Structure formats: structure tokens, C-alpha cells
C-alpha positions in Angstrom: 83.0 -122.7 -3.7 79.2 -123.1 -3.2 77.2 -120.2 -1.8 75.7 -120.4 1.7 72.3 -118.6 1.6 70.6 -118.0 4.9 67.4 -120.0 5.0 65.1 -118.5 7.6 62.4 -120.9 6.6 64.2 -123.7 8.5 63.1 -122.2 11.8 59.5 -121.3 10.8 59.0 -124.9 9.6 60.6 -126.5 12.7 60.3 -124.0 15.5 60.9 -126.5 18.3 63.9 -128.5 17.0 66.8 -128.0 19.4 69.8 -129.0 17.3 71.9 -127.2 15.8 70.1 -123.9 15.4 72.9 -121.7 14.2 74.4 -124.3 11.8 70.9 -124.7 10.2 71.5 -121.4 8.4 74.4 -122.8 6.4 72.2 -125.1 4.3 73.8 -125.5 0.8 71.3 -125.0 -2.0 73.8 -125.0 -4.9 76.9 -127.1 -5.0 79.2 -128.1 -7.8 79.3 -131.8 -8.8 82.9 -131.9 -7.7 82.1 -131.4 -4.0 81.2 -134.2 -1.6 78.6 -132.6 0.7 78.3 -133.4 4.4 74.8 -134.4 5.5 73.9 -133.6 9.1 70.7 -135.7 9.6 68.4 -134.7 12.4 65.9 -137.3 13.7 63.3 -136.9 16.5 62.2 -140.4 17.4 58.7 -141.2 18.7 58.6 -142.2 22.4 59.6 -145.8 22.9 61.4 -146.3 19.6 64.9 -145.3 20.6 66.3 -148.9 20.5 64.8 -149.5 17.1 66.3 -146.2 15.8 69.7 -147.1 17.1 69.5 -150.5 15.2 68.5 -148.6 12.0 71.3 -146.0 12.5 73.8 -148.9 12.8 72.7 -150.2 9.4 72.3 -146.8 7.7 75.9 -145.7 6.9 77.0 -149.3 5.9 74.1 -149.5 3.5 75.0 -146.1 1.9 78.7 -147.0 1.7 78.0 -150.5 0.2 75.9 -148.8 -2.5 78.8 -146.4 -3.2 76.8 -143.4 -2.0 78.8 -142.5 1.2 82.5 -142.2 1.7 84.5 -144.8 3.6 84.7 -142.5 6.6 82.1 -143.9 9.1 79.2 -141.8 10.1 79.3 -140.0 13.4 76.1 -140.4 15.4 75.0 -138.4 18.5 72.2 -139.2 20.9 70.6 -136.2 22.5 70.4 -135.8 26.3 67.5 -134.6 28.4 67.5 -131.2 29.9 69.6 -130.9 33.1 66.4 -129.5 34.7 63.3 -131.7 34.4 61.1 -130.0 31.9 63.7 -127.3 31.4 65.1 -125.8 28.2 67.9 -127.3 26.1 66.8 -130.8 26.3 67.4 -133.1 23.3 66.0 -136.4 24.5 64.8 -138.6 21.6 66.9 -136.6 19.2 69.7 -138.2 17.1 72.2 -136.5 14.8 74.0 -138.4 12.2 76.8 -136.9 10.1 78.3 -138.5 7.0 79.7 -137.4 3.7 78.1 -138.3 0.4 80.3 -139.4 -2.5 78.6 -136.9 -4.7 75.8 -134.4 -4.6 73.6 -136.9 -6.6 73.8 -139.3 -3.6 70.4 -138.4 -2.1 68.6 -138.8 -5.4 70.2 -142.1 -6.2 69.5 -143.4 -2.6 65.8 -142.9 -3.2 66.1 -145.3 -6.1 68.1 -147.9 -4.2 66.2 -150.7 -2.5 68.8 -151.5 0.2 68.7 -147.8 1.3 64.9 -147.6 1.2 64.9 -150.7 3.4 66.5 -148.5 6.1 64.8 -145.2 5.4 61.2 -146.4 5.3 61.3 -147.8 8.9 63.1 -144.7 10.0 60.4 -142.5 8.7 57.7 -144.6 10.4 59.3 -144.2 13.9 60.3 -140.5 13.7 58.1 -137.5 14.4 60.7 -135.2 12.8 63.3 -135.6 10.1 65.6 -133.0 8.5 68.5 -133.6 6.2 70.4 -130.4 5.5 73.8 -130.6 3.7 76.8 -128.5 4.8 80.3 -127.7 3.7 83.1 -127.2 6.2 84.6 -123.8 6.8 88.3 -123.4 7.4 88.2 -120.6 10.0 91.7 -121.3 11.4 93.8 -121.8 8.3 
């Protein structure tokens, strides 16, 4: 099983990102080529670009799957909510979280060389003010 080093630099690089702080420590730095890592993508969209981001997210996992880079299990996507108190803490407006499983640890590298994936990633990068793509492994805490 891969090691799970604590990466404190995640918080110093991105002190204001609200999602998911505790899980951010479980970034996998080393994994065997037999594991299919889970990517939990975090996107903070520039104001006014939410509809465009949602269109791109709808195309993202199908493009990865069609290229053989993501498993057949559809991505799970979350849209952040604003703080219950205007201007208060714990707001996540303009944040999106996307979770999917790569078919192999080489997926991200191959995706950067795949035009159909870059056709989604490049516009995503242009409309986001923050992007983070840590990979995780599930823990069986109840088995």
C-alpha cells in the first residue's frame, strides 16, 4: 500500500481554499503502478464563469473515459454553496469539486499529451483562479 505523507505545504500554498482541509493532508506522493488513484479536483472559478465551468465539467470525465484514462464509474461533481451568513466563514461559492478514478497512475501524464483532454483543460485553466489536483486512496476504517 502506498504511503500517505503529510504535506503541510498544501496549506501554505493555498491558505484560503475551503475544501477539504483535512483530506488535503492525505496526498499520495508514491503509488504502485497497480493502484488506480482517485483524483479529487478542486476548482475556484472566476466570477461570472460558473455556467461555462459546468459545461466543461460535463465534458471532462467523458473525454478522460473515452481516452481510456478514467474508469467507467462516472465522476462525482459538487458545487460549493455560499456561507449561510453573508460574508461569513465556511462559504464555498464558485468552488467545484470533481472526483474520479484514473485507470492508472500514468493517467495525468498521458492526459497532458492527449488533444481531446487538453481541449477541456485549457479553457478550464483560463476561467479558474485556483486549481488543485491531489490524488487520494480510500481508507477502510470500518472493515
